[in-house]
C-alpha positions as CSV (number, residue, x, y, z in Angstrom):
1,M,51.8,222.9,13.3
2,V,52.2,219.6,11.5
3,A,52.5,218.9,7.8
4,R,52.5,215.4,5.9
5,A,54.3,214.9,2.4
6,R,54.5,211.4,0.5
7,K,51.4,209.6,2.9
8,A,52.2,206.0,2.4
9,A,49.8,202.7,3.4
10,D,50.0,202.0,7.1
11,Y,52.5,199.8,7.1
12,R,53.1,199.8,11.3
13,E,49.3,198.0,11.8
14,R,49.8,195.4,8.8
15,P,53.1,194.4,7.6
16,S,52.3,192.5,4.8
17,A,49.5,192.4,2.7
18,L,48.6,188.4,3.9
19,P,45.2,188.4,5.3
20,A,45.4,188.2,9.0
21,R,44.4,184.7,9.4
22,A,45.6,182.6,11.9
23,T,45.8,179.0,10.1
24,A,43.5,178.0,7.3
25,E,41.6,175.8,9.2
26,E,40.4,178.3,11.3
27,D,38.0,180.7,9.1
28,G,37.6,178.1,6.1
29,L,37.0,180.7,3.3
30,A,36.3,180.4,0.0
31,A,39.3,180.0,-2.2
32,P,39.9,184.2,-3.4
33,D,39.6,184.1,-7.7
34,A,42.4,184.9,-9.6
35,L,42.0,188.6,-9.7
36,E,41.6,188.5,-6.3
37,L,45.2,186.6,-5.9
38,E,47.4,188.9,-8.6
39,A,45.4,192.1,-6.6
40,A,47.4,190.8,-3.1
41,A,50.2,189.8,-5.6
42,S,50.7,193.4,-6.6
43,E,49.8,195.6,-3.2
44,L,52.4,193.6,-1.7
45,A,55.6,194.4,-4.1
46,S,54.4,197.8,-4.6
47,T,56.1,199.5,-1.0
48,D,59.2,201.0,-2.1
49,E,61.1,204.0,-1.4
50,E,58.6,206.1,-2.7
51,A,55.5,204.5,-0.3
52,I,57.7,206.7,2.7
53,E,56.1,209.2,4.9
54,C,58.0,212.4,5.0
55,R,56.7,214.6,8.5
56,A,57.0,218.0,9.8
57,A,57.4,221.1,12.0
58,V,58.2,223.7,13.4
59,V,59.4,223.5,17.0
60,A,57.1,225.4,19.1
61,A,58.1,228.3,21.8
62,G,57.4,225.3,24.4
63,Q,59.5,223.2,22.4
64,H,62.5,225.2,22.6
65,G,65.4,223.5,23.9
66,Q,64.4,220.0,24.2
67,R,65.9,216.6,22.7
68,L,65.7,216.2,18.8
69,D,63.4,213.3,19.5
70,K,61.6,214.2,22.0
71,V,60.6,216.6,19.9
72,L,60.5,213.7,16.6
73,V,58.5,211.8,19.4
74,A,55.9,214.0,19.6
75,L,55.6,214.1,15.8
76,A,55.0,210.6,15.1
77,P,54.0,209.5,18.7
78,E,52.2,205.7,17.2
79,F,56.3,204.9,17.2
80,S,58.0,204.1,20.5
81,R,61.3,206.1,21.3
82,S,63.6,203.9,20.8
83,H,62.5,203.5,17.0
84,I,62.4,207.0,16.7
85,Q,66.1,207.2,18.0
86,K,66.9,204.6,15.4
87,L,65.9,206.6,12.8
88,V,67.7,210.0,13.9
89,E,71.1,207.8,13.8
90,D,70.1,206.6,10.3
91,G,69.7,209.9,8.9
92,H,66.6,209.8,8.8
93,A,65.9,213.2,10.8
94,R,66.3,216.6,9.8
95,V,66.9,220.0,11.4
96,Q,66.8,223.4,9.5
97,G,67.4,221.2,6.1
98,E,70.2,219.7,7.1
99,A,70.8,216.1,8.3
100,A,70.9,215.4,12.3
101,R,72.4,212.1,13.0
102,V,71.9,212.7,17.4
103,P,69.0,212.0,19.2
104,A,70.5,213.9,22.5
105,R,70.6,217.2,20.1
106,R,68.9,220.2,21.7
107,V,66.2,222.2,19.0
108,R,65.8,226.1,19.2
109,A,62.5,227.4,18.6
110,G,61.7,228.2,15.4
111,D,63.5,225.2,13.7
112,A,61.8,222.9,10.7
113,V,62.8,219.7,11.8
114,Q,61.5,216.5,9.2
115,L,61.2,213.2,9.6
116,D,61.4,210.1,7.5
117,L,59.3,207.3,8.6
118,V,61.3,204.8,7.1
119,P,59.4,201.2,7.1
120,T,61.1,198.5,9.9
121,E,62.5,195.6,8.8
122,E,59.5,193.5,10.1
123,S,57.8,195.4,7.5
124,R,59.8,195.4,4.5
125,A,60.3,191.2,5.3
126,F,57.0,189.7,3.7
127,R,57.8,190.7,-0.7
128,P,58.5,189.0,-3.4
129,E,62.5,188.7,-3.5
130,P,63.4,187.1,-7.3
131,A,67.0,186.8,-6.2
132,M,65.4,184.1,-4.1
133,L,64.0,181.8,-6.4
134,A,67.1,180.2,-6.8
135,S,66.2,178.6,-3.6
136,L,63.9,176.4,-4.8
137,A,64.4,173.1,-5.3
138,I,61.0,171.6,-6.6
139,V,60.2,168.2,-6.0
140,H,56.6,168.2,-6.9
141,E,54.2,171.3,-8.6
142,D,50.9,171.1,-9.7
143,E,47.7,173.8,-9.5
144,H,47.5,173.1,-5.4
145,L,50.2,171.8,-3.3
146,L,54.3,172.9,-3.8
147,V,56.4,170.6,-2.4
148,L,60.4,171.0,-1.9
149,D,63.9,169.8,-0.7
150,K,64.8,173.3,1.8
151,P,69.2,173.2,1.1
152,A,70.2,173.8,5.0
153,G,71.5,177.2,5.6
154,L,67.8,178.9,4.3
155,V,65.1,180.5,7.4
156,V,61.6,179.5,6.7
157,H,59.2,182.8,8.0
158,P,61.0,186.1,8.4
159,A,61.5,186.5,12.3
160,A,64.3,188.6,14.4
161,G,67.4,188.8,12.2
162,H,66.3,187.3,9.0
163,W,63.7,189.8,7.5
164,S,65.0,188.7,4.4
165,G,66.1,185.7,2.2
166,T,63.8,183.4,3.4
167,L,62.1,180.8,2.2
168,L,58.7,183.0,2.5
169,N,60.0,185.3,0.6
170,A,61.0,182.8,-2.1
171,L,57.4,181.7,-2.5
172,L,55.6,185.1,-2.9
173,A,58.5,186.2,-5.9
174,H,57.6,182.5,-7.0
175,H,54.0,182.7,-7.4
176,A,51.0,185.3,-7.1
177,G,48.8,183.3,-4.9
178,A,50.8,182.5,-2.5
179,A,50.4,186.9,-1.3
180,A,46.7,185.4,-0.5
181,L,47.0,182.8,1.6
182,P,48.2,182.3,5.6
183,R,52.4,182.3,5.5
184,A,52.3,182.0,1.8
185,G,51.1,179.1,1.8
186,I,53.2,177.2,4.1
187,V,51.9,175.1,6.5
188,H,54.9,172.9,8.8
189,R,58.1,174.6,9.1
190,L,61.9,173.3,9.3
191,D,64.8,174.2,11.1
192,K,67.5,176.8,9.7
193,D,69.9,174.4,9.2
194,T,68.0,170.9,8.4
195,S,67.5,170.1,5.1
196,G,65.1,168.2,3.4
197,L,61.4,167.8,2.1
198,M,58.5,171.0,3.5
199,L,55.0,170.7,2.4
200,V,53.1,174.6,0.2
201,G,49.9,174.5,0.0
202,K,48.8,177.1,-3.4
203,T,45.5,177.4,-3.1
204,L,43.7,178.3,0.1
205,P,41.6,174.7,0.1
206,A,45.0,173.1,-0.3
207,V,46.4,175.1,2.7
208,T,42.9,174.3,4.4
209,A,43.4,170.7,3.7
210,L,46.8,169.9,4.7
211,V,47.1,172.2,7.9
212,R,43.7,169.7,8.5
213,D,46.3,166.8,7.4
214,I,48.9,167.3,9.5
215,A,46.7,167.9,13.0
216,A,44.9,164.9,12.6
217,R,48.5,162.7,11.6
218,D,47.7,161.7,8.4
219,V,51.0,163.1,6.8
220,Q,53.8,160.5,7.8
221,R,57.0,162.5,7.9
222,R,60.3,160.2,8.1
223,Y,64.2,161.7,8.8
224,L,67.0,161.0,8.9
225,A,69.8,161.3,11.6
226,L,72.9,160.9,13.1
227,A,73.5,161.2,16.3
228,W,75.6,160.9,19.2
229,G,75.7,157.6,21.1
230,D,74.4,154.1,20.5
231,V,71.2,154.0,20.1
232,P,69.1,150.8,20.4
233,A,67.3,149.1,17.5
234,S,64.1,150.3,17.7
235,L,62.4,153.2,20.3
236,C,59.6,155.1,20.5
237,I,59.9,158.6,22.9
238,E,56.8,160.2,23.9
239,A,58.1,163.3,26.3
240,P,56.2,166.3,25.8
241,I,58.0,168.9,24.9
242,G,57.5,173.5,25.8
243,R,60.1,176.4,25.8
244,D,63.3,175.3,27.8
245,P,62.4,178.7,31.0
246,R,66.8,178.6,30.5
247,S,66.5,179.7,27.5
248,R,64.1,180.8,24.9
249,L,66.0,179.9,21.9
250,R,66.0,175.8,23.5
251,M,62.7,173.9,23.4
252,A,63.0,171.6,26.0
253,V,60.9,167.9,27.8
254,L,58.6,169.9,30.1
255,P,55.9,168.3,32.5
256,V,52.5,169.3,31.0
257,A,52.0,171.4,34.0
258,R,54.7,172.9,32.7
259,G,53.4,174.2,29.1
260,G,54.6,170.8,28.0
261,R,52.5,169.5,24.6
262,E,52.6,166.1,23.9
263,A,55.2,164.2,21.7
264,R,56.1,161.3,19.8
265,T,58.9,160.2,17.6
266,D,59.8,157.2,16.6
267,V,63.6,155.8,15.8
268,E,65.1,153.3,14.5
269,C,68.4,152.5,14.4
270,L,69.8,151.5,11.1
271,A,73.5,151.5,11.9
272,R,76.4,152.0,13.9
273,H,80.5,153.4,13.7
274,E,82.4,154.6,16.1
275,G,79.8,156.1,18.7
276,V,78.0,157.9,16.1
277,S,74.4,156.4,15.6
278,A,73.0,156.1,12.1
279,L,68.8,157.0,11.9
280,R,66.1,156.9,10.6
281,C,63.1,159.2,12.6
282,R,59.4,159.4,12.8
283,L,57.4,162.1,13.2
284,H,53.9,161.6,15.3
285,T,53.7,165.2,16.5
286,G,55.5,168.4,15.0
287,R,56.6,170.3,17.6
288,T,59.7,172.8,17.7
289,H,62.7,171.3,17.2
290,Q,61.3,167.5,18.3
291,I,63.7,165.0,17.5
292,R,66.8,167.2,18.4
293,V,65.1,167.2,21.7
294,H,63.7,163.9,22.0
295,L,67.1,162.3,21.3
296,S,69.5,164.7,23.3
297,C,67.3,164.5,25.7
298,K,68.1,160.7,26.7
299,G,71.4,161.2,26.2
300,W,71.9,160.6,22.2
301,P,72.4,164.7,21.0
302,L,72.9,165.1,17.1
303,V,76.2,165.5,15.7
304,A,76.9,169.4,15.1
305,D,73.6,170.3,16.8
306,A,75.6,172.9,19.2
307,L,71.8,174.2,20.8
308,Y,71.6,170.8,22.6
309,G,74.9,169.5,23.1
310,G,76.3,168.1,20.0
311,R,79.6,168.2,19.2
312,P,80.9,168.9,15.8
313,G,81.8,165.4,13.6
314,L,82.0,163.8,10.4
315,G,82.3,166.7,8.5
316,L,79.3,168.3,9.5
317,A,78.9,172.2,9.7
318,R,75.0,172.1,10.7
319,Q,72.8,169.5,12.5
320,A,72.7,165.4,10.9
321,L,69.2,165.8,10.1
322,H,67.4,165.6,7.0
323,A,63.4,165.0,6.3
324,V,63.8,162.2,3.2
325,R,60.1,161.5,2.6
326,L,56.7,163.0,2.9
327,Q,53.9,160.4,2.8
328,L,50.4,162.0,2.3
329,R,46.9,162.1,0.6
330,H,46.4,165.5,-2.3
331,P,44.9,167.8,0.1
332,V,42.3,168.4,-3.3
333,T,42.5,164.8,-5.1
334,R,42.9,162.9,-2.3
335,A,45.5,161.2,-4.6
336,A,48.2,158.8,-2.4
337,L,51.9,160.7,-2.9
338,S,55.1,159.2,-1.7
339,L,57.6,161.9,-2.0
340,H,62.0,161.5,-1.4
341,A,64.4,163.5,-0.6
342,P,68.0,162.5,-1.3
343,P,70.1,163.7,1.6
344,P,72.4,167.0,0.2
345,P,76.3,166.0,-0.2
346,D,77.3,166.8,3.2
347,F,74.6,164.7,4.8
348,A,75.4,161.4,2.4
349,Q,79.1,162.2,2.9
350,A,78.8,161.9,6.5
351,W,76.1,158.8,6.7
352,S,78.2,157.5,4.9
353,Q,81.0,157.0,7.4
354,V,78.9,155.8,10.0
355,A,75.7,153.2,7.6
356,G,79.0,152.7,4.6
357,A,78.5,153.7,1.3
358,T,75.9,150.4,0.2
359,M,72.9,152.0,2.8
360,T,70.5,153.7,0.6
361,P,69.4,156.7,2.9
362,D,66.0,156.3,3.0
């Protein structure tokens, strides 16, 4: 017979309190009111150690001599055996009241077994982290819109290897309404090691409008980049981009028939020095790693972009890419906005080595 204690909300199917919406544009729902936002944020913050579910059972005669992990899988069949084994190894299983850390341990009929269903890292990812508030460099904020200057090294969304300490966790701590928005209001992303401007909606109407404006290419995004090689004074790179079939970590230029999606980048070379070009790039589309892929496919990888063949240089420890300017209409008032984020010290120092200290990188 199975006994269950301290039953928690089902964290297996719902890893966060965020609504299950692919994008704001798809459902067109009205913005939730303040009470709904506050309630969602409260629910999001409520998952703690007290919510851990404990399952217990007595080993039946037919289970005598079986492995502990096999008995526990029968106790919690909605989890994979590998996940159960990890819980055992981490000390979350007990036999006869004593911790049992060996999944292959044989149990006896009549043994009392218990398993604490500790939430996975993924299920804990979508929660406020006040400690991350210091990472929010706010360039503009009003009731509907937040514009941030993201530092290099900050991951935008929780994912494998980065289930905490992300920009999303900081946004959930920044304002209560983020808990009720798709992806906490994030409407586009920057790579972990890219610095610069990012747009975040604070209300559902704002998120919806931003998603539509980006899709319609009404948001102008300009970047500064430092690339190896002598890049021409001006060029437009139009080449479809898709997942590299040889490496899931990389993107690549691929024919549309093989999964590539339309992508266009305008490139202007502002200066050259000792085999490095200082570039200003404008995105017309927003494919993953777009500038990095487009430049590397032409033989001009970014400085220090190891993933795409860019060797280190100029003192940089990360890819030489910075989102310097955003131009758009406010998602609610429709007033014109032009926002600028000066490059951080590491990028500015590298830029000056190529373009000189007198050239303002904008």
